[in-house]
Every structure is written in C-alpha cells, then in structure tokens.
N, C-alpha and C positions, 0 to 999 in steps of 0.2 A: 227405933222397934220395940215391938213389944210379944206378949206370948202367944197372940193369935197369929199374927206375922210369922212369927218363927214355925209354928205348927203349919201352917200354909206352904212356908220354904221347905220344910221337911218332907210334906205330900208331895210337892215338885221333884225332890231329888230322889227320894224312893220311887217315885214312878219312872225316870230315867234310870237308874242302878238297876231296878226291875228287869230292864229292858236286857239285861247282858247276864241276870242270873244272881247270883250271890255278891252280898259284900266284898266277899274274895276276890271273885272274878272281878269286878269293878275296880279293886287295887290294882292288880293283876294289868289288867288292861290301861290304866292311868300310868303304871311305872312303863311300860311297853312303848305306848303313844307319846311320851316323854323325853324318853332315850331317842325314838325315832325322830322327834321333831328337831334333836339336836345333832342327827346324823350319826349316832351311836349308838345301833341296835344291841337288842340285849339276847347274850346266849344265856343257858339256862343256868350256868352257875352265877355268873353276875345278878340275875333274875333272883336268884334263892338269897342273895346277899343285900340286895337292896328292896326286896318286899318283906314286908312286916307280915307274911302269912307262912305258917308250918310248911316245912319242904314237901313232906306227903301230901299236903292237901295243895301244895301250888302246882305239883305234877299232874295230880287228877284232875285240876281246874284247869288247867292250860291246855290239857288232850282235850277237853270237853268245849274249851273256846277255839280250838282248831279244828275240831269236828265239826262245829256248827257255823265255821267260817268269819268270825271275828277277830280272830290271828292267822297270819301268815306264817308258817315254819318252813326254812328254808336252811341250805347248806351253805356255810360261808365259803368265799373264795379261796382264803389261806389254807384253811384245813377242812377236808370233805368229812371229818369224823363228828365236826360240831357244828351245831344248828345255832341259827340266829332267828329271833321272833319279830314281828314288825305287825302291826292292826291292819287291817283290810280299811280298804278306801271308805266303805259304807259304815265299818266302824268309826272312823276319823269324823265323818260328816255327823253321826248320831251324837258323839260326845260334842262337836262344834257346837249342834243344835242346844245341848244341853248349856252351853257355856252362854248362849245366846239369851235363853229364857232365865239365866241368873242375871244376865246384865240388864234384863227387861224386867226383872221382879220390882213389885212394889214394896218396899221395905218400910214403909209407915205404918 
C-alpha cells in the first residue's frame, strides 16, 4: 500500500460513514450491530460501557439514529422498564455493502 491508495481508502470510508451521520453515529451503529450479530442486543447501560463516546453525546446521537430509522428501540421481554437496541435491516444492508467495498478495494 502507498499513500495515494490510503487516501482513496479514506475517501471510500468517509463516503460510507457519512451515510449514517457522524463518526460517533458510526461507532454506535457498529457496537449495536456487533452485539446483535452475536445474539446479545445492547441496553443503554451496556452501550455506554462499551462505546467510546461520551454518555451525553451517545444518548443524543442514539435518539437521532432511532428517529431516522437506523436503530430500533424496543422493550426487553424480561423487564419492561429497560430498552434494548438493534439496527434496522436497511442499516445492516448498508454495513454489509461497506464490507463488500472494503473487500473489493484495490490495495496496491
């Protein structure tokens, strides 16, 4: 890899990340999607602990992601006072599309 290809890769990444909003939005989505794929949906408390975003920012950005339909918020079956978060199917498709483009990227 050389500097120009690194620059092209950065442009590719920025294009995908900006679909979701900010880098913080993307970090939040990745944490939620990762736990969702392992069958372990995140609650707000666990998301605060595992995400490297300040709590106030996380709450604000998460609310925006729910309003825009990237994330689904639902009550847990065990405790109706607690909500868990999953990514919407369209969000999963966008993330998988990003993975496909990364794999197809010409690293030379």
